[in-house]
C-alpha positions in Angstrom: 103.0 16.7 65.3 104.5 19.8 63.7 103.6 18.5 60.3 100.0 17.8 61.4 99.7 21.3 62.8 100.7 22.7 59.4 98.5 20.5 57.2 95.4 20.6 59.3 94.7 24.4 58.9 95.4 24.1 55.2 92.9 21.2 54.9 90.2 23.1 56.9 90.7 26.1 54.5 90.3 23.9 51.4 87.2 22.2 52.8 85.7 25.5 53.6 86.3 26.8 50.1 84.8 23.6 48.6 81.7 23.9 50.8 81.3 27.5 49.8 81.4 26.6 46.1 78.9 23.8 46.7 76.4 26.2 48.4 76.9 28.8 45.6 76.2 26.1 42.9 73.1 25.0 44.7 71.9 28.6 44.9 72.4 29.1 41.2 70.4 25.9 40.4 67.5 27.1 42.5 67.5 30.4 40.7 67.6 28.5 37.3 64.7 26.3 38.4 62.7 29.3 39.4 63.1 30.9 36.0 61.8 27.9 33.8 59.1 29.1 31.3 56.0 26.9 31.9 53.8 28.6 29.4 52.2 26.2 26.8 53.6 26.6 23.3 51.4 27.3 20.3 51.7 27.8 16.6 49.9 30.6 14.8 48.9 31.7 11.4 46.9 34.5 9.7 43.7 34.1 7.7 42.2 36.0 4.8 38.5 36.0 4.1 37.5 34.2 0.8 34.6 33.5 -1.4 33.6 29.8 -1.4 31.3 28.0 -3.9 29.2 25.4 -2.0 29.3 21.9 -3.5 26.2 19.9 -2.8 25.9 16.2 -3.0 22.9 13.9 -2.9 21.8 10.4 -3.8 19.0 9.0 -5.9 17.9 6.3 -8.2 18.1 6.6 -12.0 14.8 6.0 -13.7 13.4 6.4 -17.2 11.8 9.7 -18.2 8.8 7.7 -19.4 7.6 4.1 -19.6 5.0 2.7 -21.9 2.6 -0.3 -21.6 2.5 -1.1 -25.3 -0.9 -2.2 -26.4 -2.4 -3.4 -29.7 -4.5 -0.9 -31.6 -6.1 -3.4 -33.9 -7.2 -7.0 -33.5 -5.6 -9.9 -35.2 -3.1 -12.8 -35.1 0.6 -12.1 -34.4 2.5 -13.3 -37.4 6.0 -11.9 -36.8 8.1 -10.3 -34.1 11.5 -8.6 -33.9 14.3 -10.9 -32.5 15.3 -7.9 -30.3 11.7 -7.7 -29.0 12.7 -9.6 -25.8 13.2 -8.6 -22.2 16.5 -6.7 -22.0 16.5 -6.0 -25.8 17.1 -2.4 -27.0 15.3 -1.1 -30.1 15.5 2.1 -32.0 12.7 4.6 -32.5 10.4 3.5 -35.3 11.8 0.0 -35.4 9.2 -2.7 -35.9 8.4 -4.8 -32.8 5.8 -7.2 -34.0 3.3 -7.6 -36.9 -0.4 -8.5 -37.0 -2.0 -10.4 -39.9 -2.8 -7.7 -42.6 -5.3 -9.3 -45.0 -8.4 -8.0 -43.4 -7.1 -4.5 -43.2 -5.7 -4.5 -46.7 -9.2 -5.5 -47.9 -10.8 -2.7 -45.8 -8.4 -0.2 -47.3 -9.4 -1.3 -50.8 -13.1 -1.0 -50.0 -12.5 2.5 -48.6 -10.6 3.5 -51.7 -13.5 2.1 -53.9 -16.1 4.0 -51.8 -14.1 7.2 -52.1 -13.9 6.8 -55.9 -17.6 6.3 -56.1 -18.3 9.3 -54.0 -16.0 11.5 -56.0 -17.7 10.2 -59.3 -21.1 11.1 -57.8 -19.8 14.6 -56.9 -18.5 15.1 -60.4 -21.8 14.0 -61.9 -23.8 16.4 -59.6 -21.5 19.3 -60.5 -22.1 18.6 -64.2 -25.8 18.5 -63.7 -25.6 21.7 -61.8 -23.8 23.4 -64.7 -26.6 22.3 -67.1 -29.3 23.5 -64.7 -27.5 26.9 -64.3 -27.4 27.3 -68.1 -31.1 26.5 -68.4 -31.9 28.8 -65.5 -30.7 31.7 -67.6 -33.7 31.3 -69.9 -36.3 31.0 -67.1 -38.0 33.6 -64.9 -36.3 34.1 -61.5 -39.3 32.8 -59.7 -38.8 29.3 -61.1 -35.0 29.2 -60.3 -34.5 27.6 -56.9 -31.6 26.0 -55.1 -33.2 22.6 -55.7 -33.4 23.4 -59.4 -29.7 24.4 -59.4 -28.9 21.1 -57.5 -27.1 22.8 -54.7 -28.5 20.3 -52.0 -27.4 17.4 -54.2 -23.9 18.9 -54.5 -23.6 19.4 -50.7 -24.7 15.8 -50.2 -22.2 14.5 -52.7 -19.4 16.5 -51.1 -20.4 15.1 -47.7 -20.2 11.6 -49.1 -16.7 12.3 -50.4 -15.6 13.5 -47.0 -17.1 10.5 -45.3 -15.3 8.2 -47.8 -12.0 10.1 -47.2 -12.4 9.6 -43.5 -13.1 5.9 -43.9 -10.0 5.6 -46.1 -7.9 7.4 -43.4 -9.1 5.0 -40.8 -8.4 2.0 -43.1 -4.9 3.3 -43.7 -4.3 3.8 -40.0 -5.6 0.3 -39.1 -3.3 -1.2 -41.8 -0.3 0.8 -40.5 -1.1 -0.3 -37.0 -0.7 -3.9 -37.9 3.0 -3.2 -37.7 3.7 -2.1 -34.1 6.8 0.1 -33.9 8.9 1.5 -31.0 7.7 5.0 -30.1 11.2 5.9 -29.0 14.6 4.3 -28.4 13.5 1.7 -25.9 14.6 -0.9 -23.5 12.2 -3.9 -23.5 11.3 -4.6 -19.9 8.9 -7.4 -20.5 7.0 -9.0 -23.4 3.7 -11.0 -23.1 3.0 -12.1 -26.7 4.3 -14.5 -29.3 3.6 -15.8 -32.8 0.1 -17.2 -33.1 -1.4 -15.1 -30.3 -4.7 -13.4 -31.2 -4.7 -9.8 -29.9 -7.7 -7.6 -29.3 -7.7 -3.9 -29.2 -6.1 -2.7 -26.0 -4.2 -6.0 -25.3 -0.9 -5.2 -23.5 1.9 -6.6 -25.5 5.0 -5.3 -23.6 6.4 -2.7 -21.2 9.1 -0.3 -22.6 11.4 2.2 -21.0 12.6 5.3 -22.8 16.4 5.1 -23.0 16.7 8.5 -24.8 16.5 10.3 -21.4 16.9 9.3 -17.8 16.1 11.1 -14.6 17.4 11.0 -11.1 15.1 12.3 -8.4 17.0 13.0 -5.2 16.2 14.6 -1.8 17.9 17.6 -0.3 18.2 18.1 3.4 17.4 21.5 4.9 21.0 22.4 5.6 21.6 22.0 1.8 18.4 23.8 0.8 19.8 27.0 2.2 22.6 27.0 -0.4 20.4 26.5 -3.5 20.3 29.3 -6.1 17.1 31.1 -6.6 16.5 29.1 -9.8 17.6 25.5 -10.0 16.5 24.9 -13.6 19.5 24.5 -15.9 22.1 23.9 -13.2 24.9 21.7 -14.5 25.5 18.5 -12.4 27.5 15.3 -12.4 25.9 12.0 -11.9 28.3 9.2 -10.8 28.0 5.6 -10.1 30.5 3.7 -7.9 30.9 0.3 -9.5 32.7 -1.4 -6.7 36.2 -0.8 -8.0 38.5 2.1 -8.1 36.9 3.3 -11.3 33.9 5.6 -11.1 31.4 6.1 -13.9 30.5 9.7 -14.4 27.9 11.4 -16.7 26.9 15.0 -17.2 23.4 16.0 -16.3 21.2 19.0 -15.9 18.8 19.8 -13.1 15.5 20.5 -14.7 13.0 21.0 -11.9 12.1 20.5 -8.3 9.2 18.6 -6.9 7.5 21.7 -5.6 6.6 20.2 -2.3 8.3 19.1 1.0 8.1 15.5 2.1 5.8 15.5 5.2 7.9 13.0 7.0 11.4 14.2 6.4 10.8 17.9 5.5 13.1 17.4 2.5 12.5 18.7 -1.0 13.3 16.8 -4.1 15.2 17.9 -7.3 15.3 16.1 -10.6 18.5 15.8 -12.7 18.2 14.7 -16.3 20.7 12.6 -18.3 20.6 12.3 -22.1 21.2 8.9 -23.6 21.9 7.0 -20.3 22.6 3.8 -22.2 25.1 5.4 -24.5 23.4 4.4 -27.7 24.2 7.5 -29.7 26.8 9.3 -27.5 29.1 6.3 -26.8 29.2 7.4 -23.2 29.5 5.0 -20.2 26.3 3.2 -19.5 24.1 4.0 -16.5 21.4 1.5 -16.1 17.9 2.3 -14.8 17.6 1.4 -11.1 21.2 2.3 -10.4 21.8 4.2 -7.1 23.7 7.3 -8.1 25.4 10.3 -6.6 24.5 13.8 -7.9 26.9 16.6 -7.4 26.5 20.2 -8.4 27.6 23.7 -7.3 25.2 25.8 -5.2 25.5 29.4 -4.0 28.8 31.2 -3.6 29.2 32.6 -0.1 31.5 35.6 0.5 33.7 36.7 3.4 34.1 33.4 5.1 37.2 31.7 6.6 38.1 28.1 6.1 39.6 26.4 9.2 40.1 22.9 10.6 37.2 21.8 12.8 39.5 21.0 15.8 40.4 24.7 16.2 36.8 25.6 17.0 35.8 24.8 20.6 32.3 25.7 21.9 31.8 27.9 18.8 34.9 29.9 19.6 38.1 30.6 17.7 41.3 31.5 19.6 43.6 34.3 18.7 46.5 36.0 20.5 46.6 39.6 21.8 49.7 41.8 21.8 50.8 40.2 25.1 50.7 36.7 23.7 47.6 35.8 25.7 44.6 33.8 24.4 41.5 35.6 23.4 38.3 33.7 22.4 36.3 35.0 19.4 32.7 33.8 18.9 32.2 32.3 15.4 29.2 31.5 13.2 29.7 28.1 11.5 28.3 28.6 8.0 29.0 25.0 6.7 31.0 21.9 7.3 33.3 21.0 4.4 35.0 17.7 5.0 37.2 18.1 8.1 37.0 21.9 8.0 34.5 24.6 8.9 33.5 27.7 6.9 33.0 30.3 9.5 32.3 34.0 9.9 34.2 35.7 12.7 35.1 39.2 13.8 38.9 39.2 13.0 41.3 41.0 10.8 44.0 39.8 8.5 46.6 40.8 11.0 45.2 38.8 13.9 47.2 35.8 14.9 45.2 32.7 14.8 46.2 29.9 17.2 46.6 26.7 15.2 47.7 24.3 18.1 45.5 24.8 21.1 46.6 24.0 24.7 44.7 21.2 26.3 42.4 23.5 28.3 42.4 27.0 26.6 41.2 29.9 28.7 40.7 33.6 28.1 43.8 35.4 29.2 46.0 32.3 29.3 49.6 33.3 28.6 51.3 31.1 25.9 54.5 31.0 24.1 54.7 31.2 20.3 57.0 28.7 18.7 59.7 30.7 17.0 59.1 30.8 13.2 55.5 29.5 13.6 54.1 32.8 12.7 55.2 32.1 9.1 52.8 29.3 8.8 50.0 29.8 6.3 46.5 28.6 6.5 45.3 25.8 4.3 43.7 27.2 1.2 41.0 25.5 -0.9 
């Protein structure tokens, strides 16, 4: 009993001290829980205004600058044609396509030459007679010397006959030359409707040709692109490309040469025309772009100044969020100038020292306190 009396007070004291420490520890935990920072964390950066050249892309079909329905200019039987004068064939400017029987036109030329020689001989004779008359007139009274006596009308008639004979000879030469039909330009033969032995009359369509010296792409521009066109589009350098279904992409240089001058009444779009030299690569050895290909046209429009480039997800309800000096969110209204990929080009009333919020809270509000991640202010905005 004596031992119990000694141990019991000591045990009570120890238990009391333990209980006191437990209460104290619980109190400290409560204080720590009360001081937890619940502000959402953000990352920030700073932006500088820049000048940005607007790239414009559109799509259109490649077509020839001109096409020709080739027709016979003289009548006759087809006696020969070029082996390349077939659908899909390509011929050079001035190359013979087909030939018409020449005998009748050779004879007509010989007759015209003969008629010209006779007319020239008659003129020479009349001039000689006029010289004789002029010498005789010197011995006669002036009253007897007339234009008829001096053979002036006869000379005029002989000169007219020479001119008529020269005209007939030109026609005969032209007709003879037209018996060989040649390509008016470097051409793709689209179709041919004649063959050996066919008899052609004047105006008979023999083939359809496409000019392969120059191709054009007519492409529409939406209204949001039209705002970024320069004042003059003529002469703008462009790139025409064709995706061929693989990782390779065929690209050719082009020049914008004109616009259509009107708006499409249904779409309110305007159309521009880009021109490509030698689309089939006959002289330039460039990659081939075939007529009818659906192509992409890319070129540089206006350059806009004093804009900021920023990811689209940072713009909510046409607002950009920055931090004030107390690390609270402030919304700045923005003007979205253009969408570029996953980014916006914007105009906004900020300075280069303003801290732009790059990671927004789930529901940002004006005046919301946030916590800046340490070191996040060293982030830099993405540059073009």
